[in-house]
ZAPADO-524453 format. One line per field, with one value per residue (C-alpha): residue in one letter; x, y, z; chain. Coordinates in steps of 0.2 Angstrom, whole numbers, plus 5000, padded with zeros to 4 digits. Layout:
N
residuo	(A; ...) .
u	(X; ...) .
v	(Y; ...) .
w	(Z; ...) .
cadena	(A; ...) .
***
This chain:
530
residuo	(M; S; R; R; P; L; P; S; I; L; T; S; R; P; A; L; A; R; G; R; D; L; A; R; T; A; A; D; G; A; S; D; V; L; H; P; V; I; T; I; G; R; G; M; R; R; Q; A; A; W; A; G; G; W; W; A; R; T; P; K; D; R; R; G; P; A; L; L; L; A; A; A; G; V; V; V; L; V; M; M; P; Y; G; P; L; L; A; L; A; A; V; L; A; S; A; A; W; M; G; R; D; R; A; A; R; T; P; A; G; P; G; E; A; E; T; A; R; L; R; A; L; Y; D; A; L; V; P; Y; L; S; D; P; A; D; P; A; P; L; Y; T; Y; D; G; G; W; E; K; A; F; G; S; Y; D; F; E; D; G; R; L; V; R; L; E; L; R; Y; P; A; Y; F; T; D; G; E; A; D; A; R; A; R; V; E; Q; L; L; H; A; K; A; G; R; G; R; E; Y; R; F; D; W; N; E; E; D; N; R; L; V; L; T; A; L; P; P; L; A; T; D; I; A; V; Q; R; F; V; T; A; P; G; E; T; V; L; G; F; T; D; P; D; A; V; A; R; T; L; P; V; T; G; G; D; G; A; E; P; R; D; A; P; P; V; L; W; R; T; G; A; R; S; T; E; P; H; L; L; A; L; G; Q; P; G; T; G; T; T; G; L; L; R; C; I; A; L; Q; A; L; A; G; G; D; V; V; V; V; D; G; S; G; A; G; E; Y; A; F; L; T; G; R; P; G; V; L; A; V; E; D; G; V; L; G; A; A; A; T; L; E; W; A; A; H; E; T; E; R; R; L; V; A; V; N; R; A; R; Q; E; G; R; P; V; D; D; D; A; R; R; P; L; W; I; L; V; D; R; P; T; A; L; T; Q; L; A; L; A; E; G; R; P; D; P; Q; L; L; L; D; V; P; L; R; H; G; R; A; A; N; V; A; V; A; V; A; D; Q; L; D; A; T; E; G; L; A; P; V; V; V; A; H; T; R; A; R; V; V; L; G; R; L; A; P; E; H; V; E; A; V; L; G; A; A; P; G; S; T; P; A; A; D; V; P; P; G; R; G; Y; A; R; L; G; T; G; P; V; L; R; L; Q; V; P; A; A; P; D; P; Y; D; A; E; C; R; A; A; H; R; E; A; V; L; A; L; L; P; G; G; A; P; A; P; T; P; A; P; A; P; E; A; A; A; P; S; L; R; K; D; V; I; R; T; V; A; D; L; T) .
u	(4378; 4375; 4371; 4355; 4357; 4353; 4338; 4339; 4335; 4351; 4362; 4357; 4370; 4370; 4352; 4355; 4369; 4357; 4344; 4356; 4361; 4343; 4340; 4355; 4351; 4333; 4340; 4351; 4336; 4325; 4338; 4341; 4322; 4320; 4335; 4326; 4314; 4329; 4337; 4322; 4320; 4338; 4335; 4319; 4328; 4342; 4330; 4321; 4338; 4342; 4324; 4327; 4344; 4338; 4323; 4335; 4347; 4333; 4330; 4313; 4308; 4310; 4301; 4282; 4285; 4294; 4278; 4268; 4277; 4278; 4259; 4256; 4267; 4257; 4241; 4247; 4253; 4236; 4227; 4239; 4233; 4243; 4252; 4252; 4258; 4272; 4277; 4276; 4288; 4300; 4301; 4304; 4318; 4326; 4325; 4333; 4347; 4352; 4350; 4363; 4377; 4391; 4405; 4421; 4427; 4442; 4455; 4458; 4477; 4493; 4495; 4508; 4521; 4518; 4518; 4535; 4542; 4536; 4544; 4561; 4560; 4556; 4571; 4583; 4578; 4582; 4600; 4596; 4581; 4584; 4595; 4599; 4595; 4577; 4566; 4552; 4560; 4548; 4561; 4566; 4572; 4557; 4546; 4530; 4530; 4512; 4516; 4530; 4521; 4506; 4500; 4507; 4501; 4506; 4504; 4508; 4517; 4528; 4528; 4523; 4520; 4524; 4522; 4533; 4536; 4553; 4558; 4561; 4579; 4584; 4594; 4582; 4591; 4607; 4609; 4620; 4608; 4594; 4603; 4607; 4589; 4584; 4598; 4592; 4573; 4579; 4587; 4574; 4559; 4566; 4578; 4574; 4562; 4563; 4558; 4552; 4556; 4545; 4552; 4540; 4551; 4537; 4528; 4542; 4536; 4543; 4533; 4541; 4533; 4537; 4537; 4530; 4542; 4539; 4533; 4546; 4533; 4530; 4538; 4541; 4524; 4515; 4512; 4498; 4508; 4509; 4521; 4537; 4535; 4545; 4542; 4558; 4550; 4537; 4537; 4526; 4508; 4510; 4525; 4517; 4500; 4497; 4494; 4497; 4487; 4500; 4499; 4510; 4518; 4511; 4494; 4490; 4475; 4478; 4481; 4486; 4503; 4511; 4525; 4541; 4539; 4554; 4549; 4560; 4557; 4557; 4548; 4558; 4568; 4578; 4580; 4596; 4597; 4613; 4610; 4623; 4625; 4635; 4637; 4622; 4610; 4600; 4607; 4607; 4590; 4585; 4592; 4584; 4567; 4570; 4573; 4558; 4548; 4556; 4553; 4534; 4537; 4556; 4573; 4586; 4605; 4614; 4632; 4637; 4653; 4654; 4653; 4644; 4630; 4616; 4607; 4610; 4591; 4588; 4599; 4590; 4574; 4563; 4568; 4585; 4598; 4613; 4619; 4638; 4650; 4667; 4678; 4678; 4659; 4655; 4665; 4657; 4639; 4642; 4649; 4635; 4622; 4631; 4630; 4611; 4608; 4615; 4605; 4589; 4594; 4596; 4579; 4570; 4577; 4573; 4554; 4553; 4559; 4548; 4532; 4529; 4528; 4544; 4547; 4543; 4562; 4566; 4552; 4553; 4562; 4580; 4586; 4605; 4608; 4626; 4630; 4648; 4655; 4670; 4675; 4675; 4686; 4698; 4700; 4701; 4715; 4724; 4724; 4729; 4711; 4701; 4688; 4671; 4662; 4667; 4656; 4641; 4644; 4632; 4618; 4619; 4620; 4607; 4597; 4581; 4578; 4582; 4571; 4586; 4588; 4604; 4604; 4619; 4623; 4639; 4646; 4649; 4666; 4671; 4662; 4679; 4680; 4664; 4668; 4663; 4650; 4640; 4640; 4635; 4620; 4612; 4601; 4590; 4598; 4595; 4606; 4602; 4609; 4611; 4620; 4623; 4614; 4630; 4633; 4615; 4616; 4633; 4625; 4608; 4612; 4601; 4599; 4585; 4570; 4570; 4583; 4591; 4582; 4588; 4585; 4588; 4582; 4589; 4582; 4579; 4586; 4582; 4578; 4578; 4573; 4582; 4578; 4563; 4562; 4571; 4559; 4561; 4562; 4559; 4564; 4552; 4559; 4567; 4580; 4589; 4576; 4592; 4598; 4593; 4591; 4578; 4560; 4548; 4535; 4548; 4555; 4538; 4535; 4551; 4548; 4530; 4537; 4550; 4544; 4547; 4538; 4545; 4561; 4578; 4586; 4597; 4615; 4630; 4635; 4646; 4664; 4664; 4670; 4684; 4678; 4679; 4689; 4679; 4686; 4684; 4683; 4666; 4662; 4677; 4674; 4656; 4658; 4661; 4643; 4634) .
v	(5782; 5782; 5767; 5766; 5765; 5748; 5747; 5753; 5734; 5728; 5742; 5745; 5734; 5745; 5741; 5722; 5724; 5733; 5720; 5707; 5716; 5719; 5699; 5696; 5708; 5701; 5683; 5688; 5696; 5682; 5670; 5681; 5682; 5663; 5658; 5652; 5642; 5635; 5631; 5622; 5612; 5606; 5601; 5592; 5582; 5578; 5572; 5561; 5553; 5550; 5542; 5532; 5526; 5522; 5512; 5502; 5498; 5493; 5474; 5468; 5461; 5479; 5488; 5485; 5490; 5507; 5510; 5507; 5519; 5532; 5530; 5532; 5548; 5555; 5552; 5560; 5575; 5577; 5576; 5589; 5608; 5615; 5599; 5600; 5617; 5613; 5597; 5608; 5621; 5607; 5600; 5617; 5621; 5604; 5606; 5623; 5617; 5602; 5613; 5626; 5629; 5618; 5623; 5627; 5645; 5647; 5657; 5674; 5671; 5670; 5682; 5694; 5683; 5669; 5682; 5687; 5670; 5665; 5681; 5677; 5660; 5667; 5679; 5665; 5655; 5669; 5664; 5645; 5646; 5662; 5666; 5683; 5678; 5673; 5687; 5683; 5676; 5668; 5672; 5689; 5701; 5711; 5699; 5691; 5675; 5671; 5665; 5654; 5645; 5635; 5631; 5631; 5626; 5632; 5624; 5634; 5647; 5635; 5629; 5612; 5610; 5620; 5618; 5628; 5630; 5632; 5636; 5623; 5627; 5622; 5606; 5596; 5580; 5585; 5578; 5593; 5605; 5597; 5595; 5614; 5619; 5605; 5611; 5630; 5624; 5614; 5629; 5642; 5631; 5627; 5616; 5602; 5593; 5581; 5586; 5576; 5582; 5577; 5583; 5582; 5584; 5584; 5598; 5608; 5608; 5603; 5599; 5601; 5591; 5592; 5574; 5570; 5559; 5541; 5532; 5526; 5517; 5501; 5486; 5470; 5459; 5446; 5455; 5450; 5444; 5431; 5416; 5423; 5441; 5449; 5466; 5476; 5493; 5505; 5520; 5534; 5530; 5536; 5527; 5509; 5502; 5491; 5494; 5482; 5483; 5487; 5490; 5504; 5507; 5515; 5507; 5516; 5511; 5498; 5507; 5504; 5508; 5506; 5492; 5489; 5470; 5460; 5445; 5428; 5411; 5403; 5416; 5432; 5443; 5449; 5434; 5441; 5456; 5468; 5480; 5494; 5508; 5516; 5509; 5511; 5514; 5498; 5485; 5472; 5476; 5474; 5456; 5453; 5459; 5447; 5432; 5434; 5435; 5420; 5408; 5409; 5396; 5393; 5388; 5401; 5401; 5417; 5421; 5435; 5442; 5456; 5442; 5455; 5442; 5451; 5435; 5425; 5426; 5415; 5401; 5384; 5390; 5379; 5383; 5390; 5379; 5388; 5404; 5406; 5420; 5412; 5411; 5390; 5389; 5402; 5393; 5375; 5384; 5391; 5376; 5366; 5379; 5377; 5357; 5360; 5372; 5358; 5344; 5355; 5358; 5340; 5336; 5349; 5342; 5323; 5329; 5338; 5324; 5312; 5323; 5323; 5337; 5343; 5335; 5346; 5347; 5355; 5367; 5373; 5391; 5392; 5409; 5413; 5429; 5435; 5450; 5458; 5445; 5457; 5456; 5436; 5439; 5449; 5436; 5422; 5431; 5434; 5415; 5410; 5403; 5405; 5419; 5413; 5424; 5412; 5399; 5409; 5407; 5392; 5399; 5416; 5409; 5394; 5400; 5405; 5388; 5379; 5392; 5399; 5417; 5426; 5443; 5451; 5466; 5477; 5494; 5506; 5509; 5490; 5488; 5486; 5470; 5463; 5447; 5451; 5437; 5445; 5462; 5454; 5444; 5455; 5465; 5470; 5484; 5494; 5509; 5516; 5532; 5550; 5549; 5561; 5558; 5552; 5539; 5532; 5532; 5523; 5509; 5508; 5513; 5528; 5543; 5546; 5557; 5567; 5576; 5568; 5569; 5581; 5569; 5550; 5537; 5520; 5510; 5525; 5525; 5520; 5504; 5498; 5482; 5478; 5491; 5498; 5516; 5521; 5521; 5529; 5516; 5514; 5497; 5490; 5490; 5474; 5475; 5462; 5457; 5453; 5472; 5480; 5497; 5492; 5497; 5485; 5486; 5482; 5467; 5459; 5461; 5451; 5438; 5436; 5431; 5418; 5399; 5389; 5396; 5405; 5416; 5410; 5417; 5432; 5428; 5437; 5453; 5450; 5459; 5475; 5474; 5485; 5501; 5500; 5513; 5524; 5528; 5544; 5541; 5533; 5536; 5527; 5512; 5510; 5515; 5497; 5492; 5499) .
w	(4967; 4985; 4996; 5005; 5024; 5032; 5043; 5061; 5067; 5058; 5064; 5082; 5091; 5107; 5109; 5108; 5121; 5131; 5129; 5135; 5150; 5155; 5152; 5163; 5177; 5177; 5179; 5193; 5202; 5199; 5206; 5222; 5225; 5222; 5231; 5247; 5236; 5226; 5244; 5250; 5234; 5235; 5252; 5250; 5235; 5248; 5260; 5248; 5243; 5261; 5264; 5248; 5255; 5272; 5266; 5254; 5269; 5281; 5281; 5275; 5291; 5299; 5286; 5292; 5310; 5303; 5293; 5308; 5318; 5304; 5303; 5321; 5321; 5308; 5317; 5333; 5324; 5315; 5332; 5340; 5340; 5326; 5323; 5304; 5304; 5316; 5306; 5289; 5297; 5304; 5287; 5278; 5291; 5289; 5270; 5271; 5282; 5270; 5255; 5260; 5249; 5256; 5244; 5252; 5251; 5241; 5249; 5244; 5242; 5250; 5265; 5266; 5275; 5262; 5248; 5254; 5254; 5237; 5231; 5239; 5231; 5214; 5215; 5221; 5205; 5193; 5190; 5188; 5176; 5166; 5150; 5144; 5125; 5130; 5123; 5135; 5151; 5163; 5178; 5178; 5191; 5199; 5189; 5192; 5203; 5198; 5182; 5187; 5201; 5197; 5214; 5232; 5249; 5266; 5283; 5299; 5288; 5281; 5262; 5261; 5242; 5227; 5208; 5197; 5178; 5171; 5153; 5140; 5138; 5156; 5156; 5166; 5159; 5168; 5186; 5191; 5185; 5194; 5209; 5209; 5209; 5223; 5235; 5232; 5235; 5249; 5258; 5253; 5258; 5275; 5282; 5295; 5283; 5270; 5253; 5237; 5220; 5206; 5189; 5173; 5158; 5146; 5153; 5160; 5178; 5195; 5210; 5227; 5242; 5261; 5267; 5283; 5295; 5294; 5309; 5322; 5335; 5325; 5332; 5324; 5324; 5315; 5298; 5286; 5272; 5258; 5258; 5253; 5257; 5271; 5278; 5277; 5284; 5280; 5268; 5261; 5257; 5238; 5236; 5236; 5231; 5247; 5265; 5280; 5297; 5311; 5329; 5335; 5353; 5369; 5367; 5350; 5339; 5324; 5308; 5290; 5286; 5268; 5268; 5258; 5253; 5249; 5239; 5240; 5232; 5215; 5207; 5215; 5204; 5219; 5231; 5241; 5251; 5256; 5269; 5272; 5285; 5297; 5314; 5326; 5310; 5313; 5300; 5314; 5319; 5302; 5301; 5318; 5310; 5295; 5306; 5317; 5302; 5293; 5308; 5305; 5291; 5288; 5295; 5300; 5300; 5308; 5305; 5318; 5312; 5325; 5340; 5350; 5355; 5346; 5341; 5357; 5360; 5344; 5351; 5354; 5347; 5335; 5317; 5321; 5314; 5320; 5327; 5324; 5328; 5327; 5311; 5313; 5317; 5304; 5290; 5294; 5295; 5277; 5271; 5277; 5269; 5252; 5253; 5258; 5243; 5232; 5239; 5237; 5219; 5216; 5225; 5215; 5199; 5202; 5208; 5191; 5181; 5189; 5189; 5207; 5220; 5228; 5245; 5260; 5267; 5250; 5249; 5267; 5265; 5271; 5277; 5279; 5289; 5289; 5299; 5297; 5285; 5282; 5301; 5298; 5282; 5292; 5306; 5293; 5283; 5299; 5303; 5286; 5282; 5266; 5266; 5273; 5261; 5246; 5253; 5250; 5230; 5229; 5239; 5231; 5214; 5216; 5231; 5221; 5213; 5230; 5240; 5250; 5253; 5259; 5268; 5272; 5283; 5285; 5287; 5275; 5279; 5276; 5259; 5250; 5259; 5252; 5241; 5223; 5222; 5237; 5228; 5211; 5217; 5230; 5220; 5234; 5243; 5259; 5265; 5282; 5291; 5286; 5270; 5256; 5239; 5231; 5244; 5243; 5224; 5225; 5235; 5227; 5209; 5208; 5218; 5231; 5225; 5242; 5252; 5267; 5284; 5299; 5312; 5309; 5321; 5320; 5305; 5294; 5277; 5259; 5250; 5232; 5225; 5209; 5197; 5206; 5213; 5229; 5243; 5260; 5272; 5292; 5298; 5312; 5330; 5334; 5347; 5357; 5371; 5382; 5381; 5397; 5388; 5375; 5379; 5387; 5373; 5360; 5371; 5373; 5354; 5351; 5363; 5357; 5339; 5346; 5344; 5359; 5373; 5387; 5385; 5390; 5405; 5402; 5399; 5406; 5397; 5383; 5382; 5373; 5354; 5347; 5340; 5321; 5311; 5300; 5283; 5275; 5257; 5258; 5241; 5234; 5244; 5239; 5220; 5215; 5221; 5206) .
cadena	(A; A; A; A; A; A; A; A; A; A; A; A; A; A; A; A; A; A; A; A; A; A; A; A; A; A; A; A; A; A; A; A; A; A; A; A; A; A; A; A; A; A; A; A; A; A; A; A; A; A; A; A; A; A; A; A; A; A; A; A; A; A; A; A; A; A; A; A; A; A; A; A; A; A; A; A; A; A; A; A; A; A; A; A; A; A; A; A; A; A; A; A; A; A; A; A; A; A; A; A; A; A; A; A; A; A; A; A; A; A; A; A; A; A; A; A; A; A; A; A; A; A; A; A; A; A; A; A; A; A; A; A; A; A; A; A; A; A; A; A; A; A; A; A; A; A; A; A; A; A; A; A; A; A; A; A; A; A; A; A; A; A; A; A; A; A; A; A; A; A; A; A; A; A; A; A; A; A; A; A; A; A; A; A; A; A; A; A; A; A; A; A; A; A; A; A; A; A; A; A; A; A; A; A; A; A; A; A; A; A; A; A; A; A; A; A; A; A; A; A; A; A; A; A; A; A; A; A; A; A; A; A; A; A; A; A; A; A; A; A; A; A; A; A; A; A; A; A; A; A; A; A; A; A; A; A; A; A; A; A; A; A; A; A; A; A; A; A; A; A; A; A; A; A; A; A; A; A; A; A; A; A; A; A; A; A; A; A; A; A; A; A; A; A; A; A; A; A; A; A; A; A; A; A; A; A; A; A; A; A; A; A; A; A; A; A; A; A; A; A; A; A; A; A; A; A; A; A; A; A; A; A; A; A; A; A; A; A; A; A; A; A; A; A; A; A; A; A; A; A; A; A; A; A; A; A; A; A; A; A; A; A; A; A; A; A; A; A; A; A; A; A; A; A; A; A; A; A; A; A; A; A; A; A; A; A; A; A; A; A; A; A; A; A; A; A; A; A; A; A; A; A; A; A; A; A; A; A; A; A; A; A; A; A; A; A; A; A; A; A; A; A; A; A; A; A; A; A; A; A; A; A; A; A; A; A; A; A; A; A; A; A; A; A; A; A; A; A; A; A; A; A; A; A; A; A; A; A; A; A; A; A; A; A; A; A; A; A; A; A; A; A; A; A; A; A; A; A; A; A; A; A; A; A; A; A; A; A; A; A; A; A; A; A; A; A; A; A; A; A; A; A; A; A; A; A; A; A; A; A; A; A; A; A; A; A; A; A; A; A; A; A; A; A; A; A; A; A; A; A) .
***
């Protein structure tokens, strides 16, 4: 029995397809014809929204005169020859201008030079991100880089951002495998810049970002901070969730900068600081910056192990209890600091037992700044005296409860001479200078997320507060105002923060200190800091 054919209305699929095409063509044609009307209507809507916003922002006492002025303008237009027509034409022209399509045009794609750079980068990644056993490899020779690179940005012909995919079998959990890929990308993307690598192990993606250089024109100044907060320097805008108003040098306009804040006091988790660096990288300037900020509401004790007179400008200032650079003076000062810490602890304990506020002399912050303690240790051992670093045991162990903060700065080649108590209780770490990633990791306990900078000014390095992330750091300029080679603007900034009025007279130049011997095995000397 033969089947009856279906009606033509049910089997004419080509006719339905042609009908949809005709309807789509008619809609496109209508949109082209009505495009001016749509543009003018969009402009009228935007004009009405602007007028409504202006009316809402206008104070109530000014709305009456504004309405009177608008009515007078309408009367003048009506009385003018062709006034209404000219007004209508002006309104339509304004609506057409405001209703135009403002969507940014998407670029057609990378240029010839950019495509060649992406192709070279893709080919260089093939040996690292491919496997012969992979049936459908993402990275192959003569493969397509479009599937591997999700997004990319170029600026002046140089790659500034790249998001790439990598296969799931790549060992992104191993530091050596990641380091090889990062080193390759650093070389191929262009040397001379700092790059940050953000690994997303869940989605198997890596984002390469070229970091702009940190600002070096910021000098120490009166920063807007809460009690117990000290600005160590400034970092990348997306690394911290806070900014501070700062004033740059050379008459620059005030701007907001993202700070690296070190919090001290009874509620701090990292009450003590250790700063390390090569000679001339700015560790002494960091201690001067801390001292100038601490004098705003606390007392400062300075122990200068180098004996170069870098803190002579603080002598005799209000709030500066002592500035010592000899072995005997340093030992006596640190012994007094230990007794002062114990006295504060007793005062805090008695106040809590009696249910009354702590006395002001026990609540006022006390800062103990020690520069080059290993040099003092060497001198003390040569004279047969005890190590002055051992006197820091009480302030380091109990300083948080007594509102005592200790900041120690020394050179990387002398870290083996640091006392174990100093290493154990200084969990806020700063390392300055151009160092390899393994050196930074040995000091901070974690590798930096960016490549080292090509040009390292003084005060440039990394900071890590406790178990937080490793942040890029640029310390504000805080030179010795008695140094004839420092900039005049920086000298005035330092003198403006000194308490006690007019600056002291310039002292005689200090004798040159002996050049320290640098060790080659830096990794071995800083390995015990983790």
